[in-house]
Every structure is written in C-alpha cells, then in structure tokens.
Residue frames relative to the residue before (quaternion, step in Angstrom):
aa qw qx qy qz dx dy dz
M 1.0000 0.0000 0.0000 0.0000 0.00 0.00 0.00
D 0.6588 0.5190 -0.3002 0.4545 3.54 0.95 -0.93
E 0.6862 0.4768 -0.2818 0.4715 3.56 0.88 -0.94
A 0.6367 0.5308 -0.3302 0.4515 3.59 1.02 -0.77
A 0.6552 0.5076 -0.3066 0.4680 3.58 0.97 -0.86
E 0.6550 0.5099 -0.3106 0.4632 3.58 0.95 -0.86
A 0.6554 0.5146 -0.3093 0.4582 3.57 0.97 -0.86
L 0.6469 0.5166 -0.3223 0.4590 3.59 0.99 -0.79
A 0.6491 0.5196 -0.3223 0.4525 3.60 0.89 -0.89
K 0.6755 0.4874 -0.2888 0.4720 3.56 1.00 -0.83
A 0.6808 0.5096 -0.2955 0.4353 3.57 0.87 -0.97
E 0.7339 0.4125 -0.2234 0.4912 3.59 1.01 -0.82
G 0.3586 -0.7568 0.4788 0.2634 3.58 1.25 -0.24
F 0.1303 0.8256 -0.5361 0.1185 3.56 1.01 0.81
N 0.4437 -0.6940 0.5120 0.2437 3.55 -1.05 0.85
L 0.2632 -0.8029 0.5151 0.1437 3.57 0.03 1.31
G 0.7524 0.3301 -0.2833 0.4946 3.52 -0.90 1.00
Q 0.7761 0.1001 -0.0571 0.6199 3.58 1.21 -0.48
M 0.1581 0.8700 -0.4453 0.1407 3.53 0.76 1.12
Y 0.4246 0.7454 -0.4632 0.2225 3.62 1.15 -0.30
N 0.7065 0.4620 -0.2780 0.4584 3.60 0.71 -1.04
D 0.6420 0.5257 -0.3234 0.4548 3.57 1.01 -0.80
L 0.6816 0.4882 -0.2872 0.4632 3.58 0.90 -0.92
A 0.6482 0.5093 -0.3187 0.4679 3.58 0.98 -0.84
A 0.6510 0.5085 -0.3135 0.4684 3.59 1.00 -0.80
Y 0.6360 0.5256 -0.3339 0.4558 3.60 0.98 -0.79
L 0.6406 0.5214 -0.3196 0.4644 3.57 0.95 -0.87
D 0.6863 0.4905 -0.2821 0.4570 3.58 0.92 -0.89
I 0.7464 0.4357 -0.2327 0.4461 3.57 0.72 -1.10
H 0.7962 0.3433 -0.1594 0.4720 3.58 0.80 -1.02
L 0.8013 0.2797 -0.1290 0.5129 3.60 1.05 -0.65
G 0.4366 -0.7360 0.4340 0.2817 3.58 1.27 0.03
V 0.5081 0.6341 -0.4175 0.4068 3.56 1.11 0.67
R 0.2135 -0.7670 0.5949 0.1102 3.55 -0.82 1.04
V 0.2974 -0.7606 0.5570 0.1509 3.56 -1.00 0.85
R 0.0387 -0.7811 0.6232 -0.0047 3.56 -0.93 0.96
V 0.1644 -0.7463 0.6364 0.1045 3.56 -1.09 0.78
I 0.0248 -0.8244 0.5639 -0.0426 3.58 -0.59 1.16
P 0.6805 -0.4842 0.3433 0.4297 3.60 -1.20 0.37
A 0.6160 -0.6035 0.3685 0.3472 3.55 -1.03 0.85
D 0.6830 0.5004 -0.3034 0.4371 3.60 0.96 -0.80
E 0.6790 0.4512 -0.2917 0.5003 3.59 1.26 -0.20
A 0.5939 0.6146 -0.3500 0.3835 3.57 1.23 -0.36
E 0.3814 -0.6803 0.5746 0.2480 3.56 -1.23 0.58
G 0.7943 -0.1569 0.0626 0.5835 3.55 0.37 1.25
M 0.7522 -0.3651 0.2779 0.4729 3.56 -1.18 -0.50
R 0.8043 0.0360 0.0455 0.5914 3.55 0.98 -0.92
H 0.0452 0.7784 -0.6259 0.0198 3.56 -1.07 0.75
F 0.1370 -0.7884 0.5973 0.0544 3.56 -0.82 1.04
D 0.1613 -0.7634 0.6218 0.0673 3.55 -0.86 1.06
P 0.2659 -0.8112 0.4956 0.1603 3.63 -0.17 1.22
V 0.6150 0.5498 -0.3545 0.4402 3.61 1.13 -0.53
A 0.7446 0.3786 -0.2045 0.5104 3.55 0.88 -0.99
G 0.3483 -0.7493 0.4907 0.2765 3.58 1.23 -0.37
T 0.5114 0.6404 -0.4040 0.4064 3.54 1.05 0.85
L 0.1520 -0.7478 0.6407 0.0847 3.53 -1.02 0.91
T 0.1132 -0.8145 0.5687 0.0175 3.56 -0.58 1.19
L 0.1107 -0.7897 0.6027 0.0306 3.55 -0.88 1.03
S 0.4888 -0.6415 0.5065 0.3049 3.54 -1.18 0.65
S 0.4975 -0.6616 0.4758 0.2972 3.57 -0.99 0.86
Q 0.5570 0.6228 -0.3828 0.3941 3.58 1.26 -0.32
L 0.5800 0.6129 -0.3726 0.3863 3.58 1.18 -0.47
P 0.3917 -0.6821 0.5532 0.2743 3.62 -0.95 0.79
M 0.7110 -0.4946 0.2880 0.4087 3.57 -1.20 0.46
P 0.6399 0.5124 -0.3709 0.4363 3.68 0.82 -0.70
S 0.6618 0.4925 -0.3083 0.4736 3.59 1.04 -0.75
R 0.6120 0.5331 -0.3540 0.4647 3.60 1.01 -0.70
N 0.6427 0.5184 -0.3182 0.4657 3.57 0.92 -0.90
F 0.6502 0.5315 -0.3163 0.4413 3.56 0.93 -0.93
H 0.6918 0.4777 -0.2914 0.4563 3.60 0.86 -0.89
L 0.6116 0.5197 -0.3538 0.4803 3.58 1.09 -0.58
A 0.6644 0.4949 -0.2997 0.4731 3.57 0.94 -0.89
H 0.6073 0.5493 -0.3416 0.4612 3.59 1.06 -0.75
Q 0.6802 0.4941 -0.2975 0.4523 3.58 0.88 -0.93
I 0.6057 0.5330 -0.3508 0.4753 3.57 1.09 -0.66
G 0.6590 0.5201 -0.3085 0.4473 3.56 0.93 -0.87
I 0.7144 0.4706 -0.2700 0.4418 3.56 0.81 -1.02
L 0.7138 0.4274 -0.2540 0.4931 3.60 1.15 -0.55
A 0.7692 0.3905 -0.2084 0.4609 3.58 0.65 -1.11
Y 0.7809 0.2848 -0.1453 0.5366 3.59 1.13 -0.56
R 0.1995 0.8223 -0.5084 0.1598 3.55 1.15 0.62
S 0.6608 0.5119 -0.3238 0.4432 3.61 0.89 -0.86
L 0.6342 0.5160 -0.3271 0.4738 3.58 1.05 -0.73
I 0.6548 0.5063 -0.3048 0.4711 3.56 0.95 -0.90
D 0.6689 0.5013 -0.3071 0.4550 3.60 0.86 -0.94
G 0.6313 0.5416 -0.3375 0.4407 3.58 1.03 -0.73
I 0.6512 0.5018 -0.3101 0.4775 3.57 1.01 -0.82
V 0.6497 0.5189 -0.3156 0.4571 3.58 0.97 -0.88
E 0.6520 0.5264 -0.3200 0.4420 3.59 0.94 -0.84
T 0.6901 0.4727 -0.2900 0.4651 3.59 0.92 -0.83
A 0.5918 0.5924 -0.3649 0.4071 3.60 1.21 -0.42
D 0.2063 -0.8165 0.5151 0.1596 3.60 1.23 -0.43
L 0.1148 0.8320 -0.5296 0.1191 3.56 0.78 1.07
S 0.6219 -0.6380 0.3485 0.2910 3.54 -1.22 0.64
S 0.8131 0.0921 -0.0276 0.5741 3.61 1.14 -0.41
E 0.6309 -0.5237 0.4076 0.4020 3.54 -1.29 0.28
E 0.5992 0.5582 -0.3573 0.4491 3.57 1.11 -0.66
A 0.6534 0.5029 -0.3098 0.4735 3.58 0.97 -0.85
S 0.6440 0.5183 -0.3207 0.4624 3.58 1.02 -0.78
A 0.6457 0.5190 -0.3202 0.4595 3.58 1.01 -0.81
I 0.6344 0.5150 -0.3229 0.4777 3.57 1.00 -0.82
C 0.6478 0.5267 -0.3169 0.4500 3.57 0.96 -0.88
R 0.6363 0.5257 -0.3362 0.4535 3.61 0.96 -0.80
V 0.6582 0.5054 -0.3094 0.4643 3.56 0.92 -0.91
E 0.6941 0.4783 -0.2891 0.4537 3.59 0.87 -0.91
L 0.6222 0.5188 -0.3470 0.4725 3.59 1.06 -0.61
A 0.6362 0.5009 -0.3258 0.4881 3.59 1.05 -0.73
N 0.6167 0.5286 -0.3383 0.4752 3.59 1.08 -0.67
Y 0.6403 0.5154 -0.3248 0.4678 3.56 0.98 -0.83
F 0.6253 0.5353 -0.3250 0.4656 3.56 1.00 -0.88
A 0.6449 0.5379 -0.3246 0.4351 3.59 0.92 -0.90
G 0.6728 0.4875 -0.3001 0.4687 3.58 0.89 -0.90
A 0.6705 0.4986 -0.2933 0.4646 3.55 1.03 -0.80
L 0.6410 0.5118 -0.3273 0.4690 3.59 1.13 -0.58
L 0.6804 0.4796 -0.2852 0.4751 3.59 0.98 -0.82
M 0.7837 0.1580 -0.0633 0.5974 3.56 1.14 -0.72
P 0.1651 -0.8373 0.5128 0.0936 3.62 0.42 1.20
Y 0.6443 -0.6183 0.2936 0.3412 3.51 -0.88 1.09
G 0.7271 0.4766 -0.2805 0.4069 3.57 0.54 -1.15
I 0.7393 0.4093 -0.2418 0.4769 3.58 0.68 -1.06
F 0.6360 0.5196 -0.3430 0.4558 3.59 1.02 -0.68
A 0.6618 0.4999 -0.3100 0.4648 3.60 0.89 -0.90
E 0.6398 0.5306 -0.3220 0.4532 3.58 1.00 -0.82
Q 0.7154 0.4386 -0.2630 0.4762 3.58 0.83 -0.94
A 0.5934 0.5560 -0.3675 0.4513 3.59 1.09 -0.62
R 0.6655 0.4898 -0.3003 0.4765 3.56 0.93 -0.86
A 0.6649 0.5142 -0.3067 0.4466 3.59 0.91 -0.90
L 0.7321 0.3987 -0.2188 0.5072 3.59 1.05 -0.76
K 0.4030 -0.7285 0.4519 0.3203 3.58 1.34 0.12
H 0.6341 -0.5972 0.3039 0.3858 3.52 1.05 0.96
D 0.2317 0.7531 -0.5622 0.2510 3.54 0.97 0.95
I 0.3604 -0.7952 0.4446 0.2001 3.56 -0.20 1.30
E 0.6783 0.5022 -0.3102 0.4377 3.58 0.85 -0.89
Q 0.6414 0.4989 -0.3346 0.4773 3.59 1.03 -0.66
L 0.6420 0.5095 -0.3216 0.4741 3.58 1.03 -0.74
Q 0.5802 0.5679 -0.3669 0.4542 3.57 1.10 -0.64
G 0.6859 0.5002 -0.2810 0.4476 3.54 0.87 -0.98
R 0.7037 0.4815 -0.2790 0.4417 3.57 0.92 -0.86
F 0.7881 0.3062 -0.1547 0.5112 3.59 1.05 -0.70
G 0.4362 -0.7272 0.4466 0.2853 3.59 1.23 0.13
A 0.4696 0.6862 -0.4130 0.3716 3.54 1.15 0.70
S 0.5397 -0.6036 0.4752 0.3443 3.55 -1.29 0.26
F 0.6861 -0.4585 0.3651 0.4309 3.54 -1.32 0.25
E 0.6783 0.4926 -0.2908 0.4612 3.57 0.88 -0.94
Q 0.6508 0.5257 -0.3235 0.4420 3.59 0.91 -0.85
V 0.6628 0.4949 -0.3102 0.4685 3.59 0.92 -0.86
C 0.6573 0.5102 -0.3217 0.4518 3.60 0.87 -0.89
H 0.6576 0.5015 -0.3169 0.4644 3.57 0.89 -0.88
R 0.6615 0.5090 -0.3161 0.4510 3.59 0.91 -0.87
L 0.6198 0.5495 -0.3489 0.4383 3.60 0.98 -0.74
S 0.6779 0.5009 -0.2995 0.4471 3.59 1.03 -0.70
T 0.6858 0.4917 -0.2841 0.4552 3.62 1.24 -0.17
L 0.5237 0.6787 -0.3982 0.3264 3.60 1.23 -0.05
Q 0.3838 0.7202 -0.4825 0.3181 3.55 0.55 1.20
R 0.1902 0.7967 -0.5464 0.1748 3.59 1.00 0.79
P 0.5112 -0.6456 0.4608 0.3309 3.64 -0.81 0.89
G 0.8003 0.2524 -0.2218 0.4965 3.53 -0.85 1.04
A 0.7884 0.1599 -0.0957 0.5862 3.58 1.25 -0.24
R 0.1643 0.8334 -0.5101 0.1348 3.54 0.97 0.88
G 0.2967 -0.7356 0.5839 0.1729 3.52 -1.11 0.79
V 0.7261 -0.3519 0.3067 0.5049 3.57 -1.25 -0.33
P 0.3955 -0.7089 0.5202 0.2653 3.62 -0.85 0.87
F 0.0282 -0.7981 0.6013 -0.0265 3.57 -0.71 1.12
Y 0.2699 -0.6673 0.6418 0.2645 3.50 -1.35 0.26
F 0.1327 -0.7631 0.6286 0.0694 3.55 -1.23 0.58
V 0.0696 0.7994 -0.5929 0.0675 3.56 -0.97 0.83
R 0.1391 -0.7475 0.6406 0.1072 3.55 -1.24 0.58
V 0.0755 -0.8153 0.5734 -0.0296 3.54 -0.77 1.12
D 0.3245 -0.7381 0.5495 0.2191 3.59 -1.01 0.74
R 0.7553 -0.4086 0.2591 0.4421 3.59 -1.29 0.11
A 0.6936 0.4809 -0.2727 0.4618 3.58 1.08 -0.70
G 0.5815 -0.6082 0.3637 0.3997 3.57 1.28 -0.01
N 0.4649 0.6727 -0.4532 0.3549 3.58 1.25 0.12
I 0.3405 -0.7151 0.5733 0.2095 3.56 -0.95 0.90
T 0.1379 -0.8371 0.5286 0.0305 3.57 -0.41 1.25
K 0.7849 0.0547 -0.0359 0.6162 3.58 1.26 -0.20
R 0.1244 0.7998 -0.5787 0.0992 3.57 -0.91 0.81
H 0.0837 0.7519 -0.6519 0.0521 3.50 -1.25 0.57
S 0.0338 0.8343 -0.5475 0.0548 3.58 -0.88 0.81
A 0.1690 -0.7400 0.6419 0.1087 3.51 -1.18 0.77
T 0.6094 0.5519 -0.3329 0.4618 3.58 1.31 0.24
R 0.5988 -0.5455 0.4373 0.3907 3.55 -1.36 -0.16
F 0.3630 0.7542 -0.4804 0.2620 3.58 1.29 0.10
H 0.3099 -0.7765 0.5289 0.1456 3.56 -0.89 1.00
F 0.1606 -0.7742 0.6073 0.0776 3.56 -0.89 1.00
T 0.4531 -0.6496 0.5304 0.3025 3.53 -1.17 0.58
R 0.3319 -0.7366 0.5516 0.2075 3.58 -1.01 0.76
F 0.7886 0.1389 -0.0619 0.5958 3.58 1.12 -0.65
G 0.7862 0.2911 -0.2264 0.4960 3.58 -1.05 0.77
G 0.6884 -0.5013 0.3492 0.3909 3.54 -1.35 0.08
A 0.5053 -0.6268 0.5005 0.3183 3.54 -1.30 0.38
C 0.7179 -0.4438 0.3146 0.4344 3.56 -1.32 0.12
P 0.4296 -0.7290 0.4670 0.2568 3.64 -0.75 1.00
Q 0.6336 0.5400 -0.3403 0.4372 3.61 1.21 -0.30
W 0.5126 0.6280 -0.4097 0.4183 3.56 1.31 -0.11
N 0.5095 -0.7095 0.3936 0.2866 3.60 -0.78 0.99
V 0.4836 0.6604 -0.4498 0.3573 3.61 1.20 -0.14
H 0.6522 0.4901 -0.3151 0.4850 3.59 1.19 -0.49
E 0.6242 0.5486 -0.3306 0.4473 3.58 1.04 -0.74
A 0.5446 0.6485 -0.3925 0.3589 3.58 1.15 -0.57
F 0.6238 0.5570 -0.3488 0.4230 3.61 1.05 -0.66
A 0.6474 0.5178 -0.3196 0.4590 3.59 1.16 -0.52
Q 0.7655 0.2208 -0.1304 0.5902 3.58 1.27 -0.38
P 0.0792 -0.8617 0.4988 0.0484 3.60 0.66 1.10
G 0.8113 0.2759 -0.2284 0.4621 3.52 -1.07 0.89
R 0.6595 0.4937 -0.3058 0.4773 3.59 1.24 -0.20
I 0.3874 -0.7017 0.5445 0.2471 3.59 -1.00 0.81
L 0.1468 -0.7861 0.5984 0.0487 3.56 -0.69 1.14
V 0.1866 -0.7828 0.5884 0.0792 3.56 -1.02 0.84
Q 0.0097 0.8020 -0.5949 0.0529 3.55 -0.95 0.91
L 0.2426 -0.6963 0.6511 0.1797 3.52 -1.19 0.70
A 0.0100 0.8349 -0.5444 0.0801 3.57 -0.41 1.23
R 0.1824 -0.7775 0.5947 0.0925 3.55 -1.15 0.68
M 0.3316 -0.7460 0.5517 0.1709 3.56 -0.83 1.08
P 0.6885 -0.4981 0.3275 0.4130 3.62 -1.21 0.31
D 0.6514 0.4940 -0.3291 0.4726 3.63 1.16 -0.40
N 0.5157 -0.6888 0.3651 0.3555 3.58 1.41 0.30
V 0.4649 0.6099 -0.4865 0.4185 3.59 1.15 0.54
S 0.2150 -0.7942 0.5602 0.0962 3.58 -0.78 1.06
Y 0.1618 -0.7942 0.5847 0.0347 3.53 -1.14 0.79
V 0.3207 -0.6550 0.6370 0.2498 3.52 -1.29 0.52
C 0.0597 -0.8320 0.5502 -0.0389 3.55 -0.44 1.27
I 0.0577 -0.7662 0.6368 0.0637 3.56 -0.99 0.79
A 0.0518 -0.7895 0.6114 0.0133 3.56 -1.20 0.56
R 0.0926 0.7780 -0.6175 0.0699 3.56 -1.13 0.71
T 0.4551 -0.6753 0.5014 0.2922 3.55 -1.07 0.66
V 0.1087 -0.7349 0.6619 0.0999 3.52 -1.33 0.48
T 0.2211 -0.7918 0.5619 0.0913 3.55 -1.05 0.79
R 0.1638 -0.7408 0.6436 0.1005 3.51 -1.03 0.89
R 0.3679 -0.7726 0.4794 0.1949 3.54 -0.46 1.23
G 0.4368 -0.7087 0.5013 0.2360 3.52 -1.04 0.89
G 0.3632 -0.7795 0.4455 0.2491 3.56 1.10 -0.67
G 0.8067 0.1144 -0.0870 0.5733 3.58 1.19 0.26
W 0.6885 -0.5076 0.3285 0.4005 3.54 -1.27 0.44
K 0.7622 0.3224 -0.1797 0.5318 3.58 0.98 -0.81
R 0.6216 0.4625 -0.3557 0.5227 3.54 1.23 0.47
P 0.1728 -0.8432 0.4986 0.1031 3.59 0.27 1.22
D 0.5643 -0.5837 0.4663 0.3512 3.52 -1.21 0.61
R 0.3008 -0.7178 0.5938 0.2043 3.54 -1.23 0.49
L 0.1089 -0.8082 0.5785 0.0196 3.56 -0.63 1.16
C 0.0161 0.7829 -0.6198 0.0514 3.56 -0.83 1.05
A 0.3236 -0.7093 0.5820 0.2310 3.54 -1.29 0.27
I 0.2334 -0.7566 0.5992 0.1185 3.53 -1.02 0.91
G 0.1009 -0.7882 0.6055 0.0444 3.56 -0.92 0.93
L 0.0141 0.7741 -0.6320 0.0345 3.56 -1.07 0.82
G 0.1741 0.8104 -0.5472 0.1163 3.58 -0.92 0.77
C 0.1576 -0.7628 0.6193 0.0991 3.52 -1.34 0.34
E 0.6046 -0.5410 0.4278 0.3984 3.55 -1.25 0.33
I 0.6058 -0.6058 0.3719 0.3572 3.57 -1.09 0.72
A 0.5014 0.6389 -0.4342 0.3897 3.60 1.21 -0.22
H 0.7329 0.3744 -0.2109 0.5274 3.58 1.22 -0.51
A 0.3241 0.7955 -0.4725 0.1973 3.59 1.25 0.17
S 0.6259 0.5584 -0.3502 0.4169 3.61 1.01 -0.68
D 0.6972 0.4369 -0.2640 0.5033 3.59 1.24 -0.40
F 0.6610 0.4693 -0.2869 0.5104 3.59 1.31 0.05
I 0.4109 -0.7727 0.4273 0.2271 3.55 -0.27 1.30
Y 0.6514 0.5500 -0.3171 0.4155 3.58 1.09 -0.68
A 0.5741 0.5939 -0.3803 0.4159 3.61 1.24 -0.14
A 0.4593 0.6950 -0.4474 0.3253 3.59 1.25 -0.26
G 0.8048 0.2687 -0.2158 0.4834 3.56 -0.83 1.00
L 0.5748 0.5771 -0.3921 0.4276 3.59 1.22 -0.17
D 0.4050 -0.6809 0.5537 0.2565 3.55 -1.15 0.68
L 0.0818 -0.8452 0.5281 -0.0010 3.56 -0.14 1.31
S 0.6155 0.6106 -0.3236 0.3789 3.57 1.26 -0.23
H 0.7483 0.3377 -0.2048 0.5330 3.60 1.20 -0.28
D 0.4852 -0.6915 0.4569 0.2784 3.56 -0.79 1.05
E 0.6620 0.5383 -0.3185 0.4130 3.57 1.00 -0.80
A 0.5642 0.5969 -0.3892 0.4171 3.59 1.25 -0.22
A 0.6377 0.5334 -0.3226 0.4525 3.60 1.22 -0.42
T 0.4311 -0.6739 0.5389 0.2640 3.55 -1.10 0.75
P 0.3565 -0.7289 0.5317 0.2427 3.62 -0.70 0.98
I 0.0389 0.7796 -0.6238 0.0395 3.58 -0.78 1.02
G 0.2316 -0.7628 0.5846 0.1505 3.54 -1.31 0.22
V 0.6704 -0.4462 0.3725 0.4612 3.54 -1.28 -0.25
N 0.6721 -0.3506 0.2053 0.6191 3.53 0.94 -1.04
C 0.7279 -0.4749 0.2654 0.4173 3.56 -1.23 0.37
R 0.6312 0.5874 -0.3395 0.3759 3.58 0.98 -0.80
I 0.7963 0.2347 -0.1466 0.5380 3.61 1.09 -0.52
C 0.5488 0.5980 -0.4052 0.4208 3.60 1.26 0.10
E 0.2232 -0.8118 0.5312 0.0948 3.58 -0.82 0.99
R 0.3373 0.7281 -0.5258 0.2823 3.60 1.14 0.44
R 0.3184 -0.7987 0.4877 0.1510 3.56 -0.58 1.17
D 0.7543 0.4210 -0.2061 0.4598 3.59 1.07 -0.69
C 0.4162 0.7212 -0.4669 0.2976 3.61 1.20 0.34
R 0.3202 -0.7769 0.5155 0.1675 3.56 -0.62 1.15
Q 0.6424 0.5175 -0.3250 0.4625 3.58 1.26 -0.14
R 0.3888 0.7561 -0.4634 0.2499 3.58 1.27 0.00
A 0.2105 -0.7861 0.5730 0.0968 3.55 -0.97 0.96
F 0.7971 0.0890 -0.0181 0.5970 3.58 1.12 -0.72
P 0.4922 -0.6126 0.5050 0.3569 3.59 -1.17 0.42
P 0.5807 -0.5852 0.4147 0.3851 3.60 -1.11 0.45
I 0.5974 -0.5776 0.4217 0.3629 3.55 -1.14 0.70
G 0.8060 0.2869 -0.2202 0.4686 3.56 -1.01 0.87
S 0.5765 0.5951 -0.3864 0.4052 3.59 1.23 -0.10
R 0.3957 -0.6697 0.5685 0.2678 3.55 -1.29 0.37
I 0.2986 -0.7735 0.5389 0.1486 3.55 -0.80 1.05
S 0.1308 -0.7756 0.6153 0.0530 3.55 -1.02 0.91
I 0.1093 -0.8015 0.5875 0.0224 3.58 -0.70 1.14
D 0.1406 -0.7669 0.6225 0.0681 3.56 -0.86 1.01
E 0.3494 -0.7787 0.4849 0.1906 3.58 -0.38 1.23
N 0.6990 0.4896 -0.2641 0.4494 3.57 1.17 -0.51
T 0.7618 0.3057 -0.1640 0.5472 3.57 1.25 -0.24
R 0.0766 -0.7691 0.6327 0.0475 3.53 -1.06 0.81
G 0.1469 -0.8099 0.5652 0.0545 3.54 -0.42 1.24
F 0.7043 -0.4214 0.3267 0.4687 3.56 -1.28 -0.22
V 0.6861 0.3149 -0.2376 0.6113 3.55 1.27 -0.49
P 0.4701 -0.7450 0.3931 0.2635 3.63 -0.63 1.07
Y 0.7928 0.1498 -0.0896 0.5840 3.61 1.20 -0.14
Q 0.3153 -0.6873 0.6112 0.2338 3.52 -1.30 0.37
F 0.0944 -0.7986 0.5926 0.0456 3.57 -1.17 0.45
C 0.1020 -0.7837 0.6105 0.0523 3.51 -1.25 0.46
C-alpha cells in the first residue's frame, strides 16, 4: 500500500502540500467521481460516497488537511480495491465486520502514504529533526496526520526513527495507537496519569515535552498536544483529544523536542507505567488501584500518600 501510494504521487506529479485540486481532478478524470463540499448541517457525516451518482460529498466543516485525506482515502478504496482485498484475504480475519474495518483502515493508511510519500517525507523528517509543525507546513497535513505518519516509517532498507503514536480522549481511553517502539500501551482501562498525554488537556494547543521511564527501565522522549475537531454548531460540541508521540532516548539526537532535556541521569525521567492494574511501582502518589494479583496490607495506624501497601 505504501509503495503504491508513493508511486501514484510520483507518476501523477501531485503538488505535495497543496494536493486538493490534484486529488479532486484525479477522482474526476480517472475514476468518474465528482467532489462536492456542502454545508455541515446538510452533510451525512464528514464524508459520503454515492457510487450510483459517482459523487463524493464532504462536509464544509472539514479543514483542508482532512478534506485532502478523505479524497486520498476514496482514491485508495476505489483505484486500489483489488490490492486492499488481497491483503484482507490473507489476514484471515474472524468476521465480515473485522474485514470491513480492515479495508477502511488500509484505505486510511493509503491516504496518509499518498499525502506524505515515504521517500520524500522520511528525508525531510530527518532533515528537520522531526519538527512536526514544519512538516505540517511542507505537506499540508494536520498535527495528528504527521505524528501518525512518523510512526510508520519502518520500510526495510529505509527505516526511520522508531516512534510510538497514540490518541487519547478526555477520559483516558486510547482511541488510536501505532508503535514501532517497545513502548507498552494499555489494552483495557486508563493509561498512566503521570504520562504527559493527560497533562496536555490542561494546556490545550501547547506541545508538552517529557522524559519518561517505563518499568522495564527504557526511557522515552515523549511529546503531547491536544487536537480539536470542530462540531460546527451550538449543539454539536467540539471533540478534544490528545496526541502523544515519542521515541527511545537512543534516538533523542534526531528528535528536536529532546533539546534541553537531561538525558544523562535516570532520576531526571518521570517514572510512568502502563496502568495501575499492572504497574508495581510502590511509591507512586498517583496510584488508583493495586496491581492485579498483589496482596494488600492495611495499617490502621498509618495513612501514607498511597492508601495501601501491597506485596
């Protein structure tokens, strides 16, 4: 999928960073699909494709990076359907619902790869030391799109810095994740409250930097920032999420956000875990639950910062 998207961008000479007109023209000329942008209150969600009428309708509420993404997604799902179906078939998934989800996600992957073709994106990411905002400007992409793309640059023979990527909602639920690192994500329940992805909600729009150490003693340079999806109306509230991106400190010299961090002393790193249920840090003042399988010890005469001891 990645190679196909890169080849298409090169063959068509798409104007990277300003791809809307190119993508709309490709849909019209090669796939017979006309693109319409209509008021948000008239739209059926963000994107709706009518295969009979050959019309792709986008909500006017979408910012340009999202419009580009949906156009690229539609190209993937139509022009590369056989490639997508072949991948889904080899995956041997358990249900038709799982297969449908896989098709959508593969088309999403294609879209990101088309907007940010592997070779040139990886080259510029390295040259800019993975400065997300500069990459946004060069590729006309959103903060989230750039972060997600950075976490996928692991092509054999041309591997980039291994990053983890995560999207978290206000309640701490991980709604999207991808990782080329050893970073551990929770599958159930909330993530560690000491991780800066949660602090991002207190300082919306600002990039926060953290040096963090997991229980396996691997340290990471972690950044986090909120992103907002506009609701478009009084009774359509905005959706606020936090995006997290990070790499192991072995790659800190290639990550611009590591500048100024004390990487030479372990005590400079914030101890974090996966979540309380499996974290065995005894001195964490943010602990909400004891780890699974532990024995709890209660001292009626003493109240510490953690309400119980365990072994």
